[in-house]
Steps between C-alpha positions, in 0.01 A plus 500: 500500500242256631559414860368260757179465692480335839237231536410433863521134594314455829316187385587164353259563213716787380813283498313221322432724201855627461644201313228524237600861437864409435438475127870500419538152651276346236626722220860388560407137583664530840329183630673296229833666571465425871457131421863516385643720775378744763827688545636323806847607605505829309535829689338801333595843633220757485660845496201709595299642793554196721286186532233450767529129573206505741282436196385137509621427147849620588535315829826309491591643160703802607856499633635770731614776268632850538384861482711771345431860588274585792531198727819317401463256789164372372463166324302618198167370630349841572286609204269796554432539128420144390681508165780265602252264666301488176810414299593226748153347474517486121838330518466257790153520658421162661124529462257395773327170564217407268655674197436838659718809518788616282715239330837611374669381185772325703331416833795306638756770427613720789480879515788715626346841583723801439334826591645795310184703446284665766163616377456831678867593493620389159816305447854547385657336193807454717292283733377306197857433395593393852197273518579328170861446603397364839244260351751359254736438789230317696457226242200632306485336156231739377463872574166669434505879455138595433577872487697763316744757629749767398811393310751489784839330455454315831203314353683421177799367690282283725306356206819423309642323804181299551495389136867405524414297812255289294183668628204553266392862551140559391375860479189688386499675164288779650160657447385792290481791543767497771738285295562648156746221428599174668567579864828479686631249608299285254683669212842386624681226307455159660165585660184311396269792420128417518207668325129449559203332329126497557260206543493440125877487475517839334762757589350732759540863385614601847815288471818675389661374181853494368785288367587378850171315559571126509172342615137588569260367763153575641477849647128584518255431785752290691395387849756432773576520869516839669627638827301460822337173391313656208497434127583744221415517133667726250658561163857562397828347396586436866257210490641367174850520645410301811326236288809461281722487810287208615548325166876558526486327840326201341767473231783535749344225713456264202842575352727586795815465291399759241677834518296818529572577133375155400187544712422828322565338165263213583227748596539716192536204261175343622288814533173514307558741215250787473495820303750528218677171420810456711613744766319834512494799731160417655528130585873443478535136393140435600278410794676286757406131459578310822414150374710538186786650701498192724462237230634620163820366351727800451792466263835676529495877463542636150724774633675591821223735608189322624253787475468874470563514874857388432594678178335840503690817571432629846427855610758720656580431861347830605667790673309467825380857453148432366199529732439192708188324376360164611185380324309186588380359172149386581347306784607763751566870527690743280762689694690803380767522764645828380181671615409235756164477330282193535240455228241223520193421291259229596214339314213276613590132506158356442 
């Protein structure tokens, strides 16, 4: 699993170069999409390690949230790992003056931070389930789960309730070798499971594959905001998931009357097909195409199910007896909570 590297940002020159390194913005034609909408009015819940809103690009972008687990009185804005802050930047980073700093896909969307994972101490799937349920009850229209966990019934129940409440739940497919199949909860019916691509639009071998994958998005060398006013760059389907969550926010802002199922259908119907013709286990329906998703004329569905996220058979609810495992899927740290082991690899950023 390729993880993040912290880039110190003590000088303006460092921030000035960040936007140029956000290659996914040009690859997905985000500037053109943002001429149509910038995601205003859409709340995106980031179920993660918290979000440090002291970062300049996240100033004014983060609502008071909630922490589940260690400090239940906290507001979700304490992030000692940086993973959640990176996801928030990819979704709704405001950028800095002079086209500097990190720009998110939906820079006028609002982040609801829900801390369910604590880097040094692991995290509980039960907290994840509680966090998802809480976020859905707080008016989030999009929930981003850029991680995988053990198959606990509490998570399944919370996801099902969120989907029923018209929330688009976006989750990471997972990274090899940790994920031998599409991760949980991405594999659940109704969840928009996201795989990863490289700078050439090819499937990245580190991304898990399977029949549940619905979309793909950039997942390699992705630069974003980090905790403590720093920047991070890393690989993994976490990044792809946050990018797709941002695109979902754009679609929900442009088409506020569309149901969550219709939003997913619009995204999958307009994706740029790659790999084998039609849906495949690497790309799903293809690479997310924000401009097409915002502008294409979509006819009535051919069948009741809008995508594989709606019609596939789900896994068992889980007995609750398996070892607790939380894994951040790129752009952060990998945590095996059963052994309370924190594993981190870093690479030079250039």
